[in-house]
C-alpha positions, 0 to 999 in steps of 0.5 A: 852108398847114395843119399838122395834129396828131392830139393835139387835132384838134378845137381848130383855131387860125387865124393871121391875119398879113400877115408870111409868115415869122411865119405859117409860124413860128407854124404850125410851132410850134403844129403841133408842140404839138398844134394844127390850124393854118390860116393867112391873110395878111389879113382877106379870106382869113381870112373864106374860111377861117372860112366853111369851118370855124370855128376854136376860137381865132384869133390876129389881127395888128392892123395889116394892109393892107386890113381891119385885125385890129380890124375882123376881131375885131369881125366874128368876135365878132358872127358867132361869139361862142364863138371865142377871140380873141388879138390881136397888137400892136406895142409901144406900141399901147395904144389898139389894145389897149384897143380890141381888148379892148373889142371882146371880145378874150380876150387880147393879146400885144405884138410881139416876143414869146416863142413859149413865152409865146404858147403858154402864153397860147393854152393858158390860153385853150384851157382856158377855152374847153374848160371847161364853164360853171359851174352856175347857182346855184339857190335850192332850192325849198321842198318842196311841202306835201302837203295834202288837203281834207276838206270845209272842213277840210285834212289836212296829211299831212307834219305829221300835223295837221288844220286847220279852215276858219279855219285853227285846228288840230283835235285828232285822234288817231293812229288818226284821222290814219291813217284820214284818210290812208288815205281821202286815198290812195283818193279816191272809192274805197269801202273795206270794213272789212277793207281799213281794218283792214289798211291803217289799223289802229293798235295803240291801237284794237281790231280789230273792225267797231264800232271802225271805225264809231266812229272814222268817226263821230268824224271826221264830227263834226270835218270834216262840216258836218252829221255826220248827213248826211255829204258827205265820208265817206259810207257805202256800204251793205253795203261800208264807207265812201268819201271824196268830195272836194269 
């Protein structure tokens, strides 16, 4: 027999007990409180019902003829680990309670019990089952450092610093950094002087072609192996300059 309610149709409750009066009482009581209740008189009947639809929570009597509640709980925990398990025990069955908890039961209630207490325990378990899992704490990753190789040198775009092959810092001006950063954004792309003046102009230096040439010459002295034969900042005849990464 099944007593259904539309209050929470997704939360199904399975009652497994060999006492028909108790099963009927629990089915009617929990049905009135918004649960979709199904009943089974023994473990075999419970397995058939679970094969049709897996419940959200099962209330299992430990002492039943044939397969007992502990065996059914073990199978349920292995086959359907997300099902909540509530065990019903008689007074004084501490060994069965311990075994049931070791098998993975979420809670147990000794007989005789108050219906309101059982409802409160089931609702508490329902809340735990319905709650989203806690977020896994993560260690925030260090933000990646943006670095660009200019020959044997390295430009740190975040710190606005230039480092040599051995890691020693090479002093550069703000205008020189702006010029290197511009080349870093456009590798292998020839840039004419108008583009350089528009995108990398610093107010600390004059805006005319010769000033650009002077700064490129100074940068070559800092980053090129042979400034007279540049391999990193190359001249493009009748155009301007191009950054050639290694």
